[in-house]
N, C-alpha and C positions, 0 to 999 in steps of 0.2 A: 500543451499542459507542463511538460517537464521543464521547459525553460522557464516558465512563471514560478514552479515550485523552487528551483534551483537558484533563482534570482532572490526570492523570499529568504531562502536558508542562508545565502551568502550575506544578506543585509543584517540578518540577525546575528550572524557569526562576527562580523564586524563590529555591531552595537555590543555585544557581549566583551570581545576582546577589548574595545576601549574603555569600556565600563570597569572591568576588572583590572585592567592594566594602568588605569589613571595616570595617563601621560606616557607609559612604557607599552608600546604596543606588541610585545612578545610576552608569551606565558608559557613557562617551563611546567610542563605537565605530561603526564603518561597517559594516553588514550589508545584503547586498543580498536583498531579497524579491522575489516575484513581481511586485509593481506598483511599488515604489519602493525606494530605498536609504533605511534608517533611519540616524541619527547618533547616537543616544542610546537606551538602554533604562532604565528606571526603576522601582523598586518603591515604591509608596506603601503604606506599612504601615497608615496610618489608613484610608485608602480600601480596603485589600485588593486594590489593582489594580497591574496592570503596564502602564506607558506606554510607548510607542514614540514617539520624536521625529525628525522629518524636518525639517531647518532648510533653508528655501528663500530665495531672494534677498530682500534687504531686511528681513532678520531675522523672517522668518515662519516660525513653529513650526506644523508640521502635526503634530497629535497623535493616536494610535491607540491603541486597546485590544487588548491581547495576546490577550484572549478572542474577539474578533471575527475573528482570523486563521483562515486554513485549516490543517490538520495540516501540510502540507507546509512552510510558513513558521514554523509554530512549531519544527518540526525543524532547519529552517536556524539559527534562533536558538541553539537548544539545542547544536548542533553547534559553532558559532562560540564560545560561550560556554564551552563543555567544553574548548577548545583553549588558552584563555588560561592 
């Protein structure tokens, strides 16, 4: 059941990124997750992945895969993107 839920959330996130971005599939936005605040969310169409970026001091970019998040954090992202 978790796999089905994560797949639905993933598809919804991709849809929102594409809709909001209008051809540019990276959205610069701060979203607080359970373990840190991300600063950007990006859909890479070639890799078919959603990447989350957290920019730290000295221009250090931490990159996370949306698929590795728990359902709660996925829902937080969906809710924030859905309000835009």
